[in-house]
C-alpha positions, 0 to 999 in steps of 0.5 A, spaced: 265 284 536 257 282 538 255 275 538 253 272 531 246 271 534 245 278 536 248 280 529 243 276 525 237 279 529 240 286 528 241 284 520 233 282 520 231 289 523 227 292 518 229 299 515 224 304 512 226 310 509 220 314 511 223 321 508 226 317 502 222 322 497 221 328 501 224 334 498 231 336 500 232 340 506 233 348 505 240 351 506 241 353 513 246 359 516 252 356 520 250 354 527 256 354 532 254 348 535 255 344 528 261 349 525 264 354 530 270 355 525 267 362 522 266 365 529 273 368 531 274 372 537 277 379 536 277 386 539 275 392 535 276 399 538 275 406 536 275 413 539 268 411 542 268 404 544 271 397 545 268 391 543 269 384 544 266 380 539 266 373 535 260 374 531 256 370 536 256 375 542 258 382 543 260 386 549 261 393 548 265 398 553 264 406 552 270 410 553 267 416 555 266 420 559 270 414 562 270 406 561 264 402 562 260 396 560 254 399 556 252 392 552 252 385 552 248 382 546 246 375 543 248 376 536 244 370 534 238 372 537 239 379 537 237 380 544 240 385 548 241 382 555 244 389 559 239 394 562 243 398 566 251 400 567 254 397 573 261 398 576 266 393 573 268 391 580 267 392 587 272 392 593 271 392 600 278 394 603 279 395 610 272 396 611 271 402 606 267 400 599 271 402 593 267 402 586 272 400 580 269 404 575 261 406 574 257 411 572 251 415 575 245 418 572 241 413 568 234 415 568 231 409 567 234 402 569 229 397 565 233 399 559 239 403 557 238 407 551 244 410 547 243 417 547 243 417 555 250 415 555 252 422 553 248 425 559 251 420 564 257 422 569 263 417 572 262 416 579 267 421 582 269 416 588 270 410 584 277 408 581 278 410 574 280 407 568 288 409 566 289 404 560 287 398 557 291 392 552 290 386 548 293 380 550 293 373 548 290 368 552 294 364 558 292 358 561 291 358 568 295 352 569 298 347 565 295 340 562 300 335 561 297 330 556 299 323 557 292 319 555 287 319 550 283 325 550 280 330 544 285 334 540 283 341 543 287 346 544 290 349 551 289 354 552 283 355 547 284 361 542 281 367 543 282 374 545 283 378 552 282 385 554 285 387 560 283 394 563 287 398 568 284 402 574 287 406 579 285 411 584 282 418 582 285 425 584 283 426 591 283 419 594 290 419 598 287 413 602 287 409 596 294 411 594 298 405 590 292 401 589 291 398 582 286 393 579 286 390 573 280 387 570 281 381 565 275 380 560 276 374 555 272 371 549 274 365 546 273 363 538 267 359 537 263 360 543 258 365 546 262 365 553 265 371 556 270 370 562 272 375 567 276 375 573 280 381 577 287 382 580 288 387 586 295 390 587 298 393 593 303 398 590 302 402 597 307 402 603 302 399 608 298 393 608 291 392 606 286 387 607 281 385 602 275 383 606 270 382 600 270 383 593 265 383 587 269 381 580 262 382 576 256 386 576 251 385 571 244 389 571 241 384 566 234 384 563 229 381 568 227 373 566 220 375 567 215 381 569 211 378 575 207 382 579 208 377 585 214 373 587 214 366 585 218 360 588 221 359 581 223 364 576 223 362 569 230 360 567 235 366 564 238 366 557 245 368 561 248 362 564 253 364 569 258 360 573 264 360 576 270 356 578 269 357 585 265 351 586 264 346 592 258 342 595 256 340 588 254 347 586 257 354 584 258 359 590 261 364 586 255 367 583 249 370 586 242 372 582 240 378 586 234 383 586 235 390 584 232 395 589 234 401 585 230 398 579 224 402 581 220 401 575 220 393 575 213 390 575 214 386 581 211 389 587 216 388 592 222 389 587 224 382 588 225 380 581 232 376 580 236 381 575 242 383 578 248 378 577 254 378 582 260 374 582 263 374 589 265 369 594 260 368 599 265 369 605 271 373 605 276 372 602 279 376 608 286 377 604 292 381 607 295 384 601 302 386 604 306 392 600 307 389 593 302 383 593 297 381 588 291 378 589 287 374 583 280 373 584 276 367 582 274 366 575 266 367 572 264 365 566 257 368 562 254 363 557 250 367 552 245 361 550 241 363 544 235 358 546 233 355 552 230 349 549 233 343 554 237 339 549 240 346 545 242 349 552 245 343 554 249 342 548 252 349 549 254 348 556 257 341 554 261 345 549 263 350 554 266 344 559 270 341 553 273 348 551 274 351 558 276 344 561 279 339 555 282 334 560 275 332 562 275 328 555 280 324 558 276 317 559 280 311 561 276 304 562 277 304 570 277 297 574 276 299 581 280 293 585 278 291 592 285 289 595 291 293 595 295 287 597 301 287 592 299 280 589 292 282 588 294 289 585 299 285 580 293 280 578 288 286 577 293 289 573 294 283 569 286 282 568 286 290 566 291 289 561 288 282 558 281 285 558 283 292 555 282 296 561 286 302 561 287 304 569 286 300 575 284 304 582 286 301 588 279 303 591 276 305 598 276 299 603 282 296 599 287 297 604 291 302 600 294 308 604 296 314 601 298 317 607 303 312 609 310 315 611 313 308 610 319 308 604 318 301 603 311 301 602 312 307 597 318 303 594 313 297 593 307 301 590 313 304 585 314 297 583 307 296 582 306 302 578 312 300 573 309 293 572 303 297 570 306 301 565 310 295 562 303 292 561 300 298 558 296 300 564 296 306 569 295 305 577 292 310 582 289 310 589 283 312 593 284 317 599 279 320 603 279 328 606 273 330 609 267 326 612 273 324 617 275 326 624 282 328 626 282 332 632 279 338 636 285 342 634 285 340 627 278 340 625 273 346 622 270 350 628 263 352 627 262 359 628 256 359 632 257 353 637 265 354 637 266 346 637 267 341 631 262 336 628 258 341 625 261 341 618 258 339 611 259 332 612 259 332 620 266 332 621 272 335 617 279 337 618 280 344 616 285 344 610 289 350 613 290 347 620 297 344 621 294 337 619 291 339 613 297 342 610 301 336 611 296 332 608 296 335 601 304 335 602 304 328 603 299 326 597 304 330 593 310 327 596 307 320 596 305 321 588 312 323 587 315 317 590 311 312 587 309 315 580 302 314 581 298 316 575 291 317 578 288 320 585 281 318 587 280 324 592 273 322 596 270 327 601 273 333 597 273 340 600 265 342 601 266 349 603 266 349 610 268 355 614 272 355 620 272 360 626 279 357 629 284 363 630 290 358 631 290 354 624 297 356 621 294 357 614 288 362 615 287 368 620 280 367 622 273 366 620 273 371 614 279 368 610 277 360 612 273 358 606 277 362 601 284 359 603 281 352 604 279 353 597 285 355 594 289 350 598 285 344 594 285 347 587 292 349 587 293 342 589 289 339 583 292 344 578 299 341 580 296 334 579 293 337 572 300 339 570 303 333 572 298 329 568 295 326 574 288 323 573 283 326 578 276 322 580 273 327 584 266 327 587 264 335 586 264 340 581 272 341 581 273 340 573 274 347 572 280 347 577 283 341 574 279 335 576 278 329 571 271 326 572 265 327 577 259 322 579 254 322 573 249 322 579 246 316 582 244 314 589 249 309 592 244 304 595 241 303 589 247 298 587 244 294 592 238 293 588 236 286 584 240 286 578 235 287 573 233 294 577 240 296 577 240 296 570 234 301 569 236 305 574 243 306 571 240 308 564 236 313 567 242 316 571 246 316 564 240 320 561 239 325 566 246 326 568 248 327 560 244 333 560 249 338 563 255 333 563 259 330 557 259 322 557 266 323 559 265 328 565 261 323 569 262 316 572 258 311 573 258 304 578 258 297 577 258 293 583 262 286 580 262 284 588 257 286 593 256 293 595 253 296 601 248 289 601 243 286 597 246 279 597 246 274 591 240 278 588 244 284 587 251 281 586 254 280 579 259 275 582 260 269 580 261 273 573 261 267 569 254 265 572 251 272 570 254 274 564 247 276 561 247 282 567 255 283 566 254 284 558 248 289 559 252 293 564 258 293 559 253 295 553 249 301 557 256 304 560 260 303 553 254 304 549 253 311 552 261 313 552 260 313 560 266 310 564 264 306 570 267 304 576 268 297 575 269 295 583 270 288 585 276 283 586 276 281 578 274 283 571 273 276 569 273 269 572 274 265 565 275 264 558 268 266 556 267 272 561 274 274 558 271 274 551 265 277 553 269 283 556 274 284 550 268 284 545 265 290 548 271 293 550 273 292 543 267 295 540 267 301 544 274 303 542 273 302 535 267 307 536 270 311 541 271 318 538 263 318 536 261 315 543 265 320 547 262 325 543 255 329 545 249 326 546 242 327 544 237 324 548 231 320 545 227 317 550 228 315 558 229 308 561 222 306 564 223 299 564 216 298 560 219 300 553 225 302 549 230 307 551 236 310 548 241 316 546 244 319 540 251 321 539 253 326 534 259 329 532 259 333 525 267 333 525 267 325 524 266 321 519 261 317 523 257 323 525 251 319 529 251 313 533 244 311 536 244 306 542 237 303 543 235 299 549 229 294 549 228 292 557 223 287 555 224 279 554 221 279 547 223 283 541 219 290 540 217 293 533 217 300 534 217 306 529 223 311 531 225 318 529 232 320 530 233 327 530 240 328 526 240 336 526 247 336 530 250 331 526 251 336 521 248 332 515 243 336 511 240 332 505 242 324 505 245 319 510 248 313 510 245 308 515 248 301 518 244 298 523 248 293 527 252 289 523 248 290 517 249 293 510 249 300 509 244 304 506 242 311 504 236 315 506 234 322 505 233 326 511 226 330 512 225 337 512 227 338 519 234 334 518 231 327 521 230 320 519 224 315 521 226 308 522 221 302 523 226 297 527 225 290 530 229 291 537 231 285 540 232 284 548 238 288 550 242 293 546 242 295 538 246 300 535 245 304 528 251 308 525 250 314 521 255 317 516 
């Protein structure tokens, strides 16, 4: 627990119940971000239409003259986001473009009037809907739960609508082609999910050169005569699991030249959402083969206010990828020598850490074929488990050169060395395929619990025609993405924790970087602390605390000398404590990298104190974040954790970066705690007091903030 001195300072803080005499706030309608339980997904149907809805959003499919999506509505704001009818999907098969559904004859593409539907006609060349069915949600892959995480269901509950399309009469060239369009809506979340399956029931092979699995002609984000370098943000946030190099590559916001009445003079408004890989897939479908596309998600945001929009996205991550709520305390051990690993395990167990990762530069070798080495690692894993600790290791994929034979080939130069990270192996070369097979073999032989996979696939294309896993350029990106995401899915099914510095969490990865510049950890210690709190503040707008990792250089990292180094730990307990406070207080786990976690009884006591503080409050600290004030080194900064489902519904963590106490009047916005009238407040270890919220569900406090961290619990 915190030191007696800190406790006394916190107890001396002055609590002013500024809203104590304010009238009770008015009742509010059920907010899905506070209580999602009323919003259950369902499929409604009659002779005219199919409706996917959960009370928050609605997607409507007209059934006549043929099936087509005719509405995508936000039921919270009343906004209608669809302005025109588009095909359900578009395929390019053997050079021929094939629409999957779609109507013609809409007189105006700025909006879609109900009376126009009766006059529009199906696209005569398009595939036609021959049936539909309602099916339960299926998990795309298994999640083996072996460590602490939120109690979220997997797969998440909801409904799935599957539409089947086949060729119309007269399209003998498409005989045997069947396309299934999957639409999914979950309980309590304003988010639509979609993917397609293409099946070849014909007698000859077909090449699926390109596809578009979603096309939405959406209401324009703004009506501007001239184009602008930055269009206003759209209420629809569209993303996919086809993500590489820290961005989604499976979604495009395009212009719509057919929308001739838009205000923009050159018809350059981004108002057509298209989901597709940027290249390929170039998949050859043999008779009887079936292809599944990437998955696209449409989050319908009822507000573009930054905090609420961020909360909506973070709720999506918790729902679609609940394994990201696994959040073990990680010690990055600097040496993989067996005796040093044993020492790291013992230190982790003593300090309350939960996972040891044999870090980059440690000498750990995931690619070793030596059975004796694997046996040694197996023994270390078993020793770690006996001490209640997990063990994992680091491996590098990209950012390395293998050979001209196995590296990606640039299509413009025909040479290697032009990948996203300079040199990179092709994942579908013989070396790439064997690399992933080796990772699986070594993990199975050793029982390692975690993989830190650095230099993960960044989306490189490859023009080689000699690699066994892809035919050429067209299918190179798709096949490499499938190779790495299939591996991550298998790891998730086996309970393996995955540290991956990229956007692979929808494919099974556990955590990515919160957002930092590595060289900043060579700055003087005091500057590192301010940077770290800025990184956490900025990184948690779109990430949950558990989704992003931070970094703490216990020993020197990329330079900086003694001024940047915490070692010897006992000589810099103030800095060590500050790093423990800022990371654990934010619910964020850092990579604590060095030779040890403690160097004596006093240091061990310090680490145990704050690890114990964190674990006692873990549920609220790993909950969503409300941003109070960004660190600037000049005044206080802080975050507010909120979770209306817990007994402790809010926990504010405030930092004073100065050497003397600060007296400040601070308002805590408590709307997302679910509290409506009164709140019980406890500042640090002080007594609990009751206060009334103001009419905007807030509480104003006058505080004396000592140097360092203070916290306020709200029930």
